[in-house]
Jmol script that loads the backbone (N, CA, C; Angstrom):
load data "model"
ATOM      1  N   MET A   1     108.916 146.256  48.008  1.00  0.00           N
ATOM      2  CA  MET A   1     109.009 146.542  49.424  1.00  0.00           C
ATOM      3  C   MET A   1     108.390 145.371  50.204  1.00  0.00           C
ATOM      4  N   SER A   2     108.833 145.201  51.403  1.00  0.00           N
ATOM      5  CA  SER A   2     108.310 144.139  52.256  1.00  0.00           C
ATOM      6  C   SER A   2     106.973 144.548  52.875  1.00  0.00           C
ATOM      7  N   ASN A   3     106.231 143.565  53.337  1.00  0.00           N
ATOM      8  CA  ASN A   3     104.978 143.861  54.039  1.00  0.00           C
ATOM      9  C   ASN A   3     105.238 144.803  55.207  1.00  0.00           C
ATOM     10  N   GLN A   4     106.313 144.552  55.953  1.00  0.00           N
ATOM     11  CA  GLN A   4     106.623 145.376  57.124  1.00  0.00           C
ATOM     12  C   GLN A   4     106.932 146.820  56.720  1.00  0.00           C
ATOM     13  N   ALA A   5     107.705 147.001  55.650  1.00  0.00           N
ATOM     14  CA  ALA A   5     108.031 148.353  55.183  1.00  0.00           C
ATOM     15  C   ALA A   5     106.780 149.081  54.698  1.00  0.00           C
ATOM     16  N   ASN A   6     105.893 148.358  54.027  1.00  0.00           N
ATOM     17  CA  ASN A   6     104.658 148.980  53.550  1.00  0.00           C
ATOM     18  C   ASN A   6     103.758 149.385  54.714  1.00  0.00           C
ATOM     19  N   LYS A   7     103.665 148.531  55.726  1.00  0.00           N
ATOM     20  CA  LYS A   7     102.894 148.907  56.916  1.00  0.00           C
ATOM     21  C   LYS A   7     103.523 150.115  57.597  1.00  0.00           C
ATOM     22  N   ALA A   8     104.843 150.159  57.648  1.00  0.00           N
ATOM     23  CA  ALA A   8     105.531 151.258  58.342  1.00  0.00           C
ATOM     24  C   ALA A   8     105.242 152.613  57.694  1.00  0.00           C
ATOM     25  N   ILE A   9     105.216 152.696  56.360  1.00  0.00           N
ATOM     26  CA  ILE A   9     104.958 153.997  55.718  1.00  0.00           C
ATOM     27  C   ILE A   9     103.513 154.426  55.943  1.00  0.00           C
ATOM     28  N   VAL A  10     102.585 153.463  55.960  1.00  0.00           N
ATOM     29  CA  VAL A  10     101.180 153.785  56.242  1.00  0.00           C
ATOM     30  C   VAL A  10     101.046 154.275  57.684  1.00  0.00           C
ATOM     31  N   GLN A  11     101.687 153.594  58.612  1.00  0.00           N
ATOM     32  CA  GLN A  11     101.624 154.016  60.015  1.00  0.00           C
ATOM     33  C   GLN A  11     102.242 155.389  60.205  1.00  0.00           C
ATOM     34  N   GLU A  12     103.333 155.664  59.513  1.00  0.00           N
ATOM     35  CA  GLU A  12     103.967 156.980  59.615  1.00  0.00           C
ATOM     36  C   GLU A  12     103.027 158.075  59.097  1.00  0.00           C
ATOM     37  N   MET A  13     102.346 157.802  57.982  1.00  0.00           N
ATOM     38  CA  MET A  13     101.424 158.788  57.426  1.00  0.00           C
ATOM     39  C   MET A  13     100.277 159.063  58.396  1.00  0.00           C
ATOM     40  N   TRP A  14      99.741 158.017  59.027  1.00  0.00           N
ATOM     41  CA  TRP A  14      98.629 158.203  59.957  1.00  0.00           C
ATOM     42  C   TRP A  14      99.070 158.885  61.251  1.00  0.00           C
ATOM     43  N   ARG A  15     100.294 158.608  61.710  1.00  0.00           N
ATOM     44  CA  ARG A  15     100.815 159.335  62.881  1.00  0.00           C
ATOM     45  C   ARG A  15     100.926 160.820  62.553  1.00  0.00           C
ATOM     46  N   ALA A  16     101.417 161.110  61.353  1.00  0.00           N
ATOM     47  CA  ALA A  16     101.549 162.509  60.933  1.00  0.00           C
ATOM     48  C   ALA A  16     100.179 163.180  60.855  1.00  0.00           C
ATOM     49  N   LEU A  17      99.172 162.456  60.378  1.00  0.00           N
ATOM     50  CA  LEU A  17      97.826 163.014  60.326  1.00  0.00           C
ATOM     51  C   LEU A  17      97.331 163.332  61.728  1.00  0.00           C
ATOM     52  N   SER A  18      97.522 162.413  62.658  1.00  0.00           N
ATOM     53  CA  SER A  18      97.092 162.633  64.032  1.00  0.00           C
ATOM     54  C   SER A  18      97.796 163.841  64.650  1.00  0.00           C
ATOM     55  N   ASP A  19      99.059 164.032  64.284  1.00  0.00           N
ATOM     56  CA  ASP A  19      99.835 165.170  64.784  1.00  0.00           C
ATOM     57  C   ASP A  19      99.593 166.444  63.970  1.00  0.00           C
ATOM     58  N   MET A  20      98.817 166.314  62.896  1.00  0.00           N
ATOM     59  CA  MET A  20      98.595 167.410  61.949  1.00  0.00           C
ATOM     60  C   MET A  20      99.927 167.952  61.439  1.00  0.00           C
ATOM     61  N   ASP A  21     100.826 167.020  61.193  1.00  0.00           N
ATOM     62  CA  ASP A  21     102.160 167.314  60.656  1.00  0.00           C
ATOM     63  C   ASP A  21     102.075 167.148  59.137  1.00  0.00           C
ATOM     64  N   TRP A  22     101.636 168.194  58.474  1.00  0.00           N
ATOM     65  CA  TRP A  22     101.322 168.141  57.052  1.00  0.00           C
ATOM     66  C   TRP A  22     102.555 167.868  56.197  1.00  0.00           C
ATOM     67  N   ASP A  23     103.712 168.373  56.574  1.00  0.00           N
ATOM     68  CA  ASP A  23     104.924 168.131  55.782  1.00  0.00           C
ATOM     69  C   ASP A  23     105.310 166.650  55.793  1.00  0.00           C
ATOM     70  N   THR A  24     105.240 166.028  56.967  1.00  0.00           N
ATOM     71  CA  THR A  24     105.547 164.601  57.042  1.00  0.00           C
ATOM     72  C   THR A  24     104.523 163.799  56.259  1.00  0.00           C
ATOM     73  N   MET A  25     103.263 164.186  56.350  1.00  0.00           N
ATOM     74  CA  MET A  25     102.234 163.488  55.565  1.00  0.00           C
ATOM     75  C   MET A  25     102.584 163.511  54.091  1.00  0.00           C
ATOM     76  N   LYS A  26     102.914 164.682  53.583  1.00  0.00           N
ATOM     77  CA  LYS A  26     103.231 164.801  52.160  1.00  0.00           C
ATOM     78  C   LYS A  26     104.447 163.957  51.782  1.00  0.00           C
ATOM     79  N   ARG A  27     105.420 163.857  52.687  1.00  0.00           N
ATOM     80  CA  ARG A  27     106.608 163.040  52.399  1.00  0.00           C
ATOM     81  C   ARG A  27     106.278 161.550  52.324  1.00  0.00           C
ATOM     82  N   CYS A  28     105.186 161.134  52.944  1.00  0.00           N
ATOM     83  CA  CYS A  28     104.757 159.734  52.911  1.00  0.00           C
ATOM     84  C   CYS A  28     103.954 159.405  51.651  1.00  0.00           C
ATOM     85  N   MET A  29     103.559 160.426  50.912  1.00  0.00           N
ATOM     86  CA  MET A  29     102.677 160.248  49.768  1.00  0.00           C
ATOM     87  C   MET A  29     103.439 160.229  48.449  1.00  0.00           C
ATOM     88  N   HIS A  30     103.050 159.321  47.589  1.00  0.00           N
ATOM     89  CA  HIS A  30     103.571 159.248  46.230  1.00  0.00           C
ATOM     90  C   HIS A  30     103.137 160.519  45.478  1.00  0.00           C
ATOM     91  N   PRO A  31     103.953 161.037  44.568  1.00  0.00           N
ATOM     92  CA  PRO A  31     103.562 162.247  43.833  1.00  0.00           C
ATOM     93  C   PRO A  31     102.226 162.112  43.094  1.00  0.00           C
ATOM     94  N   GLN A  32     101.834 160.873  42.769  1.00  0.00           N
ATOM     95  CA  GLN A  32     100.583 160.653  42.039  1.00  0.00           C
ATOM     96  C   GLN A  32      99.499 160.035  42.927  1.00  0.00           C
ATOM     97  N   ILE A  33      99.575 160.259  44.227  1.00  0.00           N
ATOM     98  CA  ILE A  33      98.589 159.693  45.151  1.00  0.00           C
ATOM     99  C   ILE A  33      97.169 160.111  44.763  1.00  0.00           C
ATOM    100  N   HIS A  34      96.244 159.193  44.994  1.00  0.00           N
ATOM    101  CA  HIS A  34      94.810 159.496  44.885  1.00  0.00           C
ATOM    102  C   HIS A  34      94.182 159.106  46.211  1.00  0.00           C
ATOM    103  N   TYR A  35      93.540 160.076  46.857  1.00  0.00           N
ATOM    104  CA  TYR A  35      92.862 159.868  48.142  1.00  0.00           C
ATOM    105  C   TYR A  35      91.381 160.126  47.941  1.00  0.00           C
ATOM    106  N   ARG A  36      90.536 159.189  48.448  1.00  0.00           N
ATOM    107  CA  ARG A  36      89.098 159.416  48.328  1.00  0.00           C
ATOM    108  C   ARG A  36      88.327 158.738  49.446  1.00  0.00           C
ATOM    109  N   ASP A  37      87.173 159.304  49.738  1.00  0.00           N
ATOM    110  CA  ASP A  37      86.195 158.708  50.632  1.00  0.00           C
ATOM    111  C   ASP A  37      85.234 157.940  49.738  1.00  0.00           C
ATOM    112  N   VAL A  38      85.362 156.626  49.714  1.00  0.00           N
ATOM    113  CA  VAL A  38      84.647 155.798  48.757  1.00  0.00           C
ATOM    114  C   VAL A  38      83.124 155.964  48.813  1.00  0.00           C
ATOM    115  N   PRO A  39      82.498 156.050  49.996  1.00  0.00           N
ATOM    116  CA  PRO A  39      81.038 156.152  50.002  1.00  0.00           C
ATOM    117  C   PRO A  39      80.481 157.450  49.417  1.00  0.00           C
ATOM    118  N   SER A  40      81.303 158.467  49.268  1.00  0.00           N
ATOM    119  CA  SER A  40      80.803 159.751  48.760  1.00  0.00           C
ATOM    120  C   SER A  40      80.930 159.804  47.238  1.00  0.00           C
ATOM    121  N   ASP A  41      80.206 160.731  46.637  1.00  0.00           N
ATOM    122  CA  ASP A  41      80.279 160.931  45.189  1.00  0.00           C
ATOM    123  C   ASP A  41      81.479 161.785  44.781  1.00  0.00           C
ATOM    124  N   ASP A  42      82.151 162.349  45.758  1.00  0.00           N
ATOM    125  CA  ASP A  42      83.294 163.220  45.494  1.00  0.00           C
ATOM    126  C   ASP A  42      84.424 162.409  44.858  1.00  0.00           C
ATOM    127  N   PRO A  43      85.067 162.938  43.825  1.00  0.00           N
ATOM    128  CA  PRO A  43      86.144 162.189  43.169  1.00  0.00           C
ATOM    129  C   PRO A  43      87.429 162.096  43.989  1.00  0.00           C
ATOM    130  N   GLY A  44      87.526 162.831  45.088  1.00  0.00           N
ATOM    131  CA  GLY A  44      88.718 162.762  45.925  1.00  0.00           C
ATOM    132  C   GLY A  44      89.759 163.782  45.522  1.00  0.00           C
ATOM    133  N   ALA A  45      90.985 163.515  45.944  1.00  0.00           N
ATOM    134  CA  ALA A  45      92.081 164.456  45.706  1.00  0.00           C
ATOM    135  C   ALA A  45      93.253 163.713  45.071  1.00  0.00           C
ATOM    136  N   PHE A  46      93.968 164.399  44.210  1.00  0.00           N
ATOM    137  CA  PHE A  46      95.134 163.851  43.532  1.00  0.00           C
ATOM    138  C   PHE A  46      96.358 164.676  43.890  1.00  0.00           C
ATOM    139  N   GLY A  47      97.443 163.998  44.234  1.00  0.00           N
ATOM    140  CA  GLY A  47      98.690 164.664  44.577  1.00  0.00           C
ATOM    141  C   GLY A  47      98.745 165.028  46.051  1.00  0.00           C
ATOM    142  N   PRO A  48      99.952 165.022  46.633  1.00  0.00           N
ATOM    143  CA  PRO A  48     100.107 165.323  48.059  1.00  0.00           C
ATOM    144  C   PRO A  48      99.532 166.680  48.476  1.00  0.00           C
ATOM    145  N   GLU A  49      99.783 167.721  47.707  1.00  0.00           N
ATOM    146  CA  GLU A  49      99.300 169.059  48.078  1.00  0.00           C
ATOM    147  C   GLU A  49      97.780 169.083  48.173  1.00  0.00           C
ATOM    148  N   ASN A  50      97.105 168.512  47.182  1.00  0.00           N
ATOM    149  CA  ASN A  50      95.645 168.524  47.179  1.00  0.00           C
ATOM    150  C   ASN A  50      95.066 167.621  48.264  1.00  0.00           C
ATOM    151  N   CYS A  51      95.734 166.509  48.545  1.00  0.00           N
ATOM    152  CA  CYS A  51      95.270 165.633  49.627  1.00  0.00           C
ATOM    153  C   CYS A  51      95.311 166.372  50.961  1.00  0.00           C
ATOM    154  N   VAL A  52      96.409 167.055  51.214  1.00  0.00           N
ATOM    155  CA  VAL A  52      96.543 167.792  52.477  1.00  0.00           C
ATOM    156  C   VAL A  52      95.543 168.941  52.535  1.00  0.00           C
ATOM    157  N   LYS A  53      95.347 169.657  51.438  1.00  0.00           N
ATOM    158  CA  LYS A  53      94.348 170.739  51.421  1.00  0.00           C
ATOM    159  C   LYS A  53      92.968 170.194  51.777  1.00  0.00           C
ATOM    160  N   ARG A  54      92.640 169.041  51.233  1.00  0.00           N
ATOM    161  CA  ARG A  54      91.337 168.427  51.505  1.00  0.00           C
ATOM    162  C   ARG A  54      91.210 168.086  52.991  1.00  0.00           C
ATOM    163  N   LEU A  55      92.242 167.509  53.566  1.00  0.00           N
ATOM    164  CA  LEU A  55      92.217 167.154  54.984  1.00  0.00           C
ATOM    165  C   LEU A  55      92.127 168.397  55.869  1.00  0.00           C
ATOM    166  N   GLN A  56      92.825 169.438  55.495  1.00  0.00           N
ATOM    167  CA  GLN A  56      92.842 170.652  56.307  1.00  0.00           C
ATOM    168  C   GLN A  56      91.487 171.339  56.375  1.00  0.00           C
ATOM    169  N   ILE A  57      90.608 171.088  55.419  1.00  0.00           N
ATOM    170  CA  ILE A  57      89.262 171.673  55.466  1.00  0.00           C
ATOM    171  C   ILE A  57      88.566 171.262  56.757  1.00  0.00           C
ATOM    172  N   ALA A  58      88.650 169.980  57.089  1.00  0.00           N
ATOM    173  CA  ALA A  58      88.019 169.494  58.322  1.00  0.00           C
ATOM    174  C   ALA A  58      88.904 169.736  59.539  1.00  0.00           C
ATOM    175  N   PHE A  59      90.195 169.519  59.382  1.00  0.00           N
ATOM    176  CA  PHE A  59      91.089 169.547  60.540  1.00  0.00           C
ATOM    177  C   PHE A  59      91.327 170.944  61.089  1.00  0.00           C
ATOM    178  N   LYS A  60      91.033 171.987  60.330  1.00  0.00           N
ATOM    179  CA  LYS A  60      91.218 173.339  60.854  1.00  0.00           C
ATOM    180  C   LYS A  60      90.248 173.632  61.991  1.00  0.00           C
ATOM    181  N   HIS A  61      89.208 172.810  62.129  1.00  0.00           N
ATOM    182  CA  HIS A  61      88.225 172.982  63.199  1.00  0.00           C
ATOM    183  C   HIS A  61      88.570 172.161  64.443  1.00  0.00           C
ATOM    184  N   LEU A  62      89.654 171.393  64.379  1.00  0.00           N
ATOM    185  CA  LEU A  62      89.983 170.472  65.465  1.00  0.00           C
ATOM    186  C   LEU A  62      91.061 171.020  66.385  1.00  0.00           C
ATOM    187  N   LYS A  63      90.902 170.691  67.658  1.00  0.00           N
ATOM    188  CA  LYS A  63      91.954 170.948  68.634  1.00  0.00           C
ATOM    189  C   LYS A  63      92.940 169.780  68.628  1.00  0.00           C
ATOM    190  N   LYS A  64      92.409 168.544  68.459  1.00  0.00           N
ATOM    191  CA  LYS A  64      93.272 167.372  68.345  1.00  0.00           C
ATOM    192  C   LYS A  64      92.514 166.251  67.664  1.00  0.00           C
ATOM    193  N   GLN A  65      93.291 165.300  67.166  1.00  0.00           N
ATOM    194  CA  GLN A  65      92.750 164.116  66.518  1.00  0.00           C
ATOM    195  C   GLN A  65      93.548 162.927  67.025  1.00  0.00           C
ATOM    196  N   GLU A  66      92.857 161.958  67.600  1.00  0.00           N
ATOM    197  CA  GLU A  66      93.518 160.785  68.158  1.00  0.00           C
ATOM    198  C   GLU A  66      93.061 159.540  67.403  1.00  0.00           C
ATOM    199  N   GLN A  67      93.956 158.560  67.326  1.00  0.00           N
ATOM    200  CA  GLN A  67      93.642 157.337  66.597  1.00  0.00           C
ATOM    201  C   GLN A  67      93.952 156.110  67.428  1.00  0.00           C
ATOM    202  N   VAL A  68      93.123 155.107  67.236  1.00  0.00           N
ATOM    203  CA  VAL A  68      93.368 153.794  67.808  1.00  0.00           C
ATOM    204  C   VAL A  68      93.346 152.810  66.650  1.00  0.00           C
ATOM    205  N   THR A  69      94.427 152.081  66.469  1.00  0.00           N
ATOM    206  CA  THR A  69      94.488 151.053  65.435  1.00  0.00           C
ATOM    207  C   THR A  69      93.981 149.745  66.024  1.00  0.00           C
ATOM    208  N   HIS A  70      93.000 149.164  65.352  1.00  0.00           N
ATOM    209  CA  HIS A  70      92.459 147.872  65.777  1.00  0.00           C
ATOM    210  C   HIS A  70      93.175 146.727  65.053  1.00  0.00           C
ATOM    211  N   HIS A  71      93.381 146.904  63.746  1.00  0.00           N
ATOM    212  CA  HIS A  71      94.073 145.896  62.945  1.00  0.00           C
ATOM    213  C   HIS A  71      94.834 146.596  61.826  1.00  0.00           C
ATOM    214  N   ILE A  72      95.990 146.065  61.510  1.00  0.00           N
ATOM    215  CA  ILE A  72      96.717 146.495  60.319  1.00  0.00           C
ATOM    216  C   ILE A  72      97.287 145.236  59.690  1.00  0.00           C
ATOM    217  N   ALA A  73      97.104 145.123  58.380  1.00  0.00           N
ATOM    218  CA  ALA A  73      97.581 143.941  57.669  1.00  0.00           C
ATOM    219  C   ALA A  73      98.106 144.366  56.303  1.00  0.00           C
ATOM    220  N   ALA A  74      99.135 143.695  55.858  1.00  0.00           N
ATOM    221  CA  ALA A  74      99.705 143.981  54.545  1.00  0.00           C
ATOM    222  C   ALA A  74      99.783 142.696  53.741  1.00  0.00           C
ATOM    223  N   ASP A  75      99.467 142.814  52.471  1.00  0.00           N
ATOM    224  CA  ASP A  75      99.620 141.733  51.511  1.00  0.00           C
ATOM    225  C   ASP A  75     100.281 142.349  50.293  1.00  0.00           C
ATOM    226  N   GLY A  76     101.587 142.226  50.236  1.00  0.00           N
ATOM    227  CA  GLY A  76     102.315 142.883  49.155  1.00  0.00           C
ATOM    228  C   GLY A  76     102.206 144.386  49.293  1.00  0.00           C
ATOM    229  N   ASP A  77     101.767 145.038  48.218  1.00  0.00           N
ATOM    230  CA  ASP A  77     101.680 146.503  48.205  1.00  0.00           C
ATOM    231  C   ASP A  77     100.358 147.047  48.751  1.00  0.00           C
ATOM    232  N   THR A  78      99.490 146.166  49.238  1.00  0.00           N
ATOM    233  CA  THR A  78      98.207 146.598  49.792  1.00  0.00           C
ATOM    234  C   THR A  78      98.260 146.529  51.313  1.00  0.00           C
ATOM    235  N   VAL A  79      97.881 147.637  51.956  1.00  0.00           N
ATOM    236  CA  VAL A  79      97.864 147.706  53.418  1.00  0.00           C
ATOM    237  C   VAL A  79      96.449 148.090  53.857  1.00  0.00           C
ATOM    238  N   PHE A  80      95.868 147.274  54.731  1.00  0.00           N
ATOM    239  CA  PHE A  80      94.536 147.486  55.285  1.00  0.00           C
ATOM    240  C   PHE A  80      94.682 147.993  56.712  1.00  0.00           C
ATOM    241  N   LEU A  81      93.930 149.027  57.046  1.00  0.00           N
ATOM    242  CA  LEU A  81      93.959 149.593  58.390  1.00  0.00           C
ATOM    243  C   LEU A  81      92.527 149.724  58.902  1.00  0.00           C
ATOM    244  N   ASP A  82      92.235 149.086  60.020  1.00  0.00           N
ATOM    245  CA  ASP A  82      90.949 149.182  60.714  1.00  0.00           C
ATOM    246  C   ASP A  82      91.209 150.036  61.943  1.00  0.00           C
ATOM    247  N   HIS A  83      90.553 151.195  62.040  1.00  0.00           N
ATOM    248  CA  HIS A  83      90.897 152.118  63.118  1.00  0.00           C
ATOM    249  C   HIS A  83      89.737 153.020  63.496  1.00  0.00           C
ATOM    250  N   THR A  84      89.885 153.647  64.652  1.00  0.00           N
ATOM    251  CA  THR A  84      88.921 154.631  65.145  1.00  0.00           C
ATOM    252  C   THR A  84      89.642 155.958  65.310  1.00  0.00           C
ATOM    253  N   GLU A  85      89.019 157.000  64.800  1.00  0.00           N
ATOM    254  CA  GLU A  85      89.522 158.355  64.992  1.00  0.00           C
ATOM    255  C   GLU A  85      88.601 159.065  65.970  1.00  0.00           C
ATOM    256  N   THR A  86      89.167 159.796  66.897  1.00  0.00           N
ATOM    257  CA  THR A  86      88.388 160.661  67.777  1.00  0.00           C
ATOM    258  C   THR A  86      88.832 162.090  67.513  1.00  0.00           C
ATOM    259  N   TRP A  87      87.892 162.882  67.119  1.00  0.00           N
ATOM    260  CA  TRP A  87      88.142 164.287  66.835  1.00  0.00           C
ATOM    261  C   TRP A  87      87.680 165.118  68.024  1.00  0.00           C
ATOM    262  N   THR A  88      88.524 166.018  68.485  1.00  0.00           N
ATOM    263  CA  THR A  88      88.155 166.980  69.519  1.00  0.00           C
ATOM    264  C   THR A  88      88.145 168.350  68.855  1.00  0.00           C
ATOM    265  N   PHE A  89      86.969 168.937  68.818  1.00  0.00           N
ATOM    266  CA  PHE A  89      86.791 170.231  68.170  1.00  0.00           C
ATOM    267  C   PHE A  89      87.220 171.366  69.106  1.00  0.00           C
ATOM    268  N   GLY A  90      87.431 172.532  68.549  1.00  0.00           N
ATOM    269  CA  GLY A  90      87.806 173.693  69.342  1.00  0.00           C
ATOM    270  C   GLY A  90      86.801 173.998  70.438  1.00  0.00           C
ATOM    271  N   SER A  91      85.545 173.621  70.217  1.00  0.00           N
ATOM    272  CA  SER A  91      84.477 173.851  71.196  1.00  0.00           C
ATOM    273  C   SER A  91      84.545 172.873  72.367  1.00  0.00           C
ATOM    274  N   GLY A  92      85.375 171.820  72.227  1.00  0.00           N
ATOM    275  CA  GLY A  92      85.475 170.802  73.261  1.00  0.00           C
ATOM    276  C   GLY A  92      84.654 169.560  72.959  1.00  0.00           C
ATOM    277  N   GLU A  93      83.742 169.646  72.011  1.00  0.00           N
ATOM    278  CA  GLU A  93      82.953 168.479  71.624  1.00  0.00           C
ATOM    279  C   GLU A  93      83.845 167.437  70.968  1.00  0.00           C
ATOM    280  N   THR A  94      83.447 166.162  71.099  1.00  0.00           N
ATOM    281  CA  THR A  94      84.215 165.085  70.474  1.00  0.00           C
ATOM    282  C   THR A  94      83.302 164.240  69.598  1.00  0.00           C
ATOM    283  N   ALA A  95      83.903 163.596  68.634  1.00  0.00           N
ATOM    284  CA  ALA A  95      83.208 162.648  67.764  1.00  0.00           C
ATOM    285  C   ALA A  95      84.183 161.528  67.453  1.00  0.00           C
ATOM    286  N   SER A  96      83.714 160.287  67.582  1.00  0.00           N
ATOM    287  CA  SER A  96      84.533 159.121  67.252  1.00  0.00           C
ATOM    288  C   SER A  96      83.913 158.394  66.073  1.00  0.00           C
ATOM    289  N   HIS A  97      84.770 157.879  65.207  1.00  0.00           N
ATOM    290  CA  HIS A  97      84.318 157.241  63.985  1.00  0.00           C
ATOM    291  C   HIS A  97      85.262 156.084  63.669  1.00  0.00           C
ATOM    292  N   THR A  98      84.697 154.888  63.503  1.00  0.00           N
ATOM    293  CA  THR A  98      85.504 153.717  63.148  1.00  0.00           C
ATOM    294  C   THR A  98      85.314 153.425  61.669  1.00  0.00           C
ATOM    295  N   PHE A  99      86.406 153.198  60.986  1.00  0.00           N
ATOM    296  CA  PHE A  99      86.322 152.889  59.567  1.00  0.00           C
ATOM    297  C   PHE A  99      87.547 152.111  59.111  1.00  0.00           C
ATOM    298  N   ALA A 100      87.511 151.705  57.866  1.00  0.00           N
ATOM    299  CA  ALA A 100      88.607 150.946  57.266  1.00  0.00           C
ATOM    300  C   ALA A 100      89.259 151.794  56.181  1.00  0.00           C
ATOM    301  N   SER A 101      90.555 151.672  56.083  1.00  0.00           N
ATOM    302  CA  SER A 101      91.297 152.377  55.042  1.00  0.00           C
ATOM    303  C   SER A 101      92.156 151.367  54.298  1.00  0.00           C
ATOM    304  N   MET A 102      92.115 151.456  52.991  1.00  0.00           N
ATOM    305  CA  MET A 102      92.963 150.615  52.144  1.00  0.00           C
ATOM    306  C   MET A 102      94.003 151.518  51.492  1.00  0.00           C
ATOM    307  N   HIS A 103      95.225 151.043  51.456  1.00  0.00           N
ATOM    308  CA  HIS A 103      96.325 151.808  50.884  1.00  0.00           C
ATOM    309  C   HIS A 103      97.068 150.934  49.891  1.00  0.00           C
ATOM    310  N   GLU A 104      97.485 151.533  48.818  1.00  0.00           N
ATOM    311  CA  GLU A 104      98.379 150.874  47.873  1.00  0.00           C
ATOM    312  C   GLU A 104      99.708 151.616  47.949  1.00  0.00           C
ATOM    313  N   VAL A 105     100.776 150.878  48.114  1.00  0.00           N
ATOM    314  CA  VAL A 105     102.106 151.471  48.227  1.00  0.00           C
ATOM    315  C   VAL A 105     102.848 151.249  46.917  1.00  0.00           C
ATOM    316  N   ARG A 106     103.472 152.306  46.422  1.00  0.00           N
ATOM    317  CA  ARG A 106     104.275 152.226  45.202  1.00  0.00           C
ATOM    318  C   ARG A 106     105.551 153.017  45.445  1.00  0.00           C
ATOM    319  N   ASP A 107     106.669 152.420  45.107  1.00  0.00           N
ATOM    320  CA  ASP A 107     107.974 153.076  45.288  1.00  0.00           C
ATOM    321  C   ASP A 107     108.194 153.509  46.736  1.00  0.00           C
ATOM    322  N   GLY A 108     107.643 152.738  47.679  1.00  0.00           N
ATOM    323  CA  GLY A 108     107.848 153.020  49.095  1.00  0.00           C
ATOM    324  C   GLY A 108     106.986 154.138  49.656  1.00  0.00           C
ATOM    325  N   LEU A 109     106.003 154.627  48.874  1.00  0.00           N
ATOM    326  CA  LEU A 109     105.135 155.723  49.302  1.00  0.00           C
ATOM    327  C   LEU A 109     103.676 155.352  49.069  1.00  0.00           C
ATOM    328  N   VAL A 110     102.780 155.997  49.796  1.00  0.00           N
ATOM    329  CA  VAL A 110     101.353 155.718  49.661  1.00  0.00           C
ATOM    330  C   VAL A 110     100.865 156.308  48.338  1.00  0.00           C
ATOM    331  N   TYR A 111     100.409 155.420  47.462  1.00  0.00           N
ATOM    332  CA  TYR A 111      99.993 155.785  46.106  1.00  0.00           C
ATOM    333  C   TYR A 111      98.468 155.917  45.999  1.00  0.00           C
ATOM    334  N   ARG A 112      97.758 155.059  46.696  1.00  0.00           N
ATOM    335  CA  ARG A 112      96.304 155.102  46.693  1.00  0.00           C
ATOM    336  C   ARG A 112      95.827 154.947  48.124  1.00  0.00           C
ATOM    337  N   TRP A 113      94.840 155.772  48.497  1.00  0.00           N
ATOM    338  CA  TRP A 113      94.301 155.773  49.863  1.00  0.00           C
ATOM    339  C   TRP A 113      92.787 155.897  49.735  1.00  0.00           C
ATOM    340  N   SER A 114      92.091 154.853  50.152  1.00  0.00           N
ATOM    341  CA  SER A 114      90.630 154.826  50.063  1.00  0.00           C
ATOM    342  C   SER A 114      90.054 154.566  51.440  1.00  0.00           C
ATOM    343  N   ASP A 115      89.205 155.486  51.910  1.00  0.00           N
ATOM    344  CA  ASP A 115      88.537 155.335  53.200  1.00  0.00           C
ATOM    345  C   ASP A 115      87.128 154.810  52.983  1.00  0.00           C
ATOM    346  N   TYR A 116      86.756 153.821  53.792  1.00  0.00           N
ATOM    347  CA  TYR A 116      85.415 153.228  53.775  1.00  0.00           C
ATOM    348  C   TYR A 116      84.796 153.460  55.137  1.00  0.00           C
ATOM    349  N   TRP A 117      83.696 154.172  55.191  1.00  0.00           N
ATOM    350  CA  TRP A 117      83.028 154.463  56.445  1.00  0.00           C
ATOM    351  C   TRP A 117      81.553 154.189  56.331  1.00  0.00           C
TER     352      TRP A 117
END
end "model"
wireframe off; spacefill off
backbone 0.3
color backbone group
């Protein structure tokens, strides 16, 4: 896949996350995806269903989630995303968090997703 195509699938997955469009998210994920928060001791989630279940634990408390992309770069099958997420909770409180995400694309889908915060 081209750098542009690899960036496009990553951007589509993140748009779906912001929209909490779980079906589209799963369609962007390779069947053998591994998603993890690198700084934590948690081993992460494997497979689209488990990745979405993991995300829904936090997102069920949100009214909305907005993203600002600062940088996106692709080098072959690796896509780097520097971005800020703003979470708006049901209570109206907000929290913003800037972090980096690395993605590996395989067969046109996100195969590995590692968040660094």
